[in-house]
N, C-alpha and C positions, 0 to 999 in steps of 0.2 A: 568603696571600691570592692569589686568582686575578687575573692581569693580563689586561685586555681592551683591544683596539685596534680601532677602527672605521675603515672606509675606504669609498670609493665615492660620497661625496656630490658634489654639483655643482649647476649651474644649468641648468634645462631649461624648455621651454614646457609649458603646460597640455596634458594628454593624453599627454605623453611618459612614459617609464619610466626607472627607475633601480634598480640593485641595490646594496644596502649589505652590507658584510661585517663580521663581528665575530670577530676572531681571539682565541682564549683560550689562556692558558698551561696550563689544566687544566679539569676539569669541575666545575661546580656543579650543584645539582639542576635548576635552571631557568636559562634566559637570556631576558631580556625586552628589548624595544626600547621606549624612551621618547623623547619629543620635547619640546622647549621652544621656543616662539616668543617673540620679544621682548615683555616686559611681561606674559607669561603664566606660569602655573605649569607645572612639568614634568608631562606626562601620559602615561599608559600607551598603547602602540600594539599590541604583540603579545608573546606568550609562547610558549616551547617548552620541553619537558622534554628533557634530554639522553638519558634512558632512555625508550624507548617512543615514542609518536607524539602525545602530548598537545600541542595548540596552542590558543591563545585569542586573540581579536582585539577591539580596541575597535570599537564599532559604526561609528565614523566611517571606518574603513578596511576593514572586512570586505567581501570580494568584490573589493577592489582590491589589497590587499597580501597577500603570502604569506610566512610565516616557514618556514625550513627549516634543516637542519643537515647537516654532514658530520662524523661522529664521528671519522673517521680523520684529518681535518685540524683538528680542534678548532675548527671555524668554523661560525658561525651566519649565515644570510643573511636579508635582508629584500628581497624583490622587490616593488617598488612600481610599479604600473601605473595608468594613467588619472589621473596626478597632477593635483592642483588647487592653485591659489594658496594655499589655506588649509592645505596640507600643508607650507608653508614653515616651517622650524624647524631647530634643531640636534638631530640624532638621536644618542641615546646607547644603548649596550647595557650591560646590567647583569646580574651573576650573583647568583642568589638561592638560598636553602636550602629554600624552599617556594613554593607557588603564591601570588602576591600581585600586586595591581595598584597597590600603593602604593610610590612610589619610596623612601620612608623605610625600607622593609623590605629594601632591597638594600644590600650593603656593598662590592660590587666594581663599579666603573664604568670605562668607557672615557673618553677625552677628548672625544668627540663629533665629528660630521662634519656640515657645513652642507649643507642641501638647500634650494634656492631654486627656486620654480616661478613663472614669469612667465605672466601672463594672455595 
């Protein structure tokens, strides 16, 4: 099973930017970012395929967040711009065997990194 480790979270003001990193011990078919705010269900944020250039975003972040990868470093990034207080959550990366927006279909998860956005 692939091991994943997130980093790069922090506390910022609304409108600021953060870049999250997800270091993987190997490749899965896809890597996705999910987030979970207190009292809410885990929700899909963005997806990228290790092979090729396929990406997909949740409507709530499209145009503000960019997912990218460095195959040589086995690392996936999530560049988050124009952050809003509603982006506050624990962000997780997950490795998957196919394209899916459902967290239940991922079996490799990192421990999560906290992102807090102040108004």
